[in-house]
Each structure stands twice: as structure tokens, then as C-alpha cells.
N, C-alpha and C positions, 0 to 999 in steps of 0.2 A: 504494500500500500504506500502511496505517496503522501508524505507529510506536507500539508499546505503551509505550514509555518516556515518551511525551508524553501527558499527561492534558488533553484539551481541555475537559473539564467544569469549569466554574467552581464553586468552593465557595460555598455560600450565605453571604451576608454579613448581618449583623444591624445594625440601626441602634443608636445609643446608647440609645434608649428601649427597644428590644427586649432589649438586653443587660441593662439595668437590671431589666426585668421577669423575665428568666431568673434573675438573681442573687437577686432578691426572692423568687421562687417557691422557690428552693433554700433560702433562709433560713427561709421559712415551713415547709417540709417538715422541716427540722432542728428547728425549735422545736416542731412538732407531735410529732415523735419523742421529744423530751425530755419533753414533757408526758405522753405515753403511758407512758414509762418511769417517770417520777416517780409518776404516779397508781398504777401497778401496784406500785411499791415500797411506797406507803402502804397499799394493799390487803393486801400480804403482811405488813407490820408489824402490821396489825390482826388477823392470824391468818386471812386470807382470808375474812372475814365478808362475805357478799353483801348487797346493798341500799344501798350507800353510794357508788356509782360517781360520782355527781355531786359529792358532797362531796369525794371523793378528787381529782377533776379540778380543782375549785376550789382546793383546798389545794395541788395541784401548781402551778397558775398563780401562786399567792401565793409559794410557795417559789422558783420560778424567777425571778420578778420581783425578789425580795429578793436572790437570788444575783447577778443582773445589776447591781444597784445598789450592790454592795459592792466 
């Protein structure tokens, strides 16, 4: 009989390189979320005027880089 208290399935293990990639991907996702949020804030500050999405995205990148360096 199999004892249900014992889990014979091994948990997947990640190498140090895989762990680094996982953490890096999470950081990229957070940065992308921050960029989207800031670009949308800029869009709203301009009165939701269409046609300047690329400009808003670039400005969001600049703003976030400046904030990171302070």
C-alpha cells in the first residue's frame, strides 16, 4: 500500500543559471509594467490625446531611468 503522507515525487530543481534567468524575467516583467503604467499616466496628463503613444513610451523610459539613478 502507498503511504499518502510520503511524496515520492521529487520537486524540480533549477540550476543557478536557470534561477538567474527566472529572476531576470521577473524583473523585466516588472519594468515593462512600470513603463506601461508611466506611459499611460503621461497619456492621461495630456488629456488622453491619441497619436503620441511612442512619444509617451519614450518619455516613460526616460522618467524611469532618471528615477532609478537618483
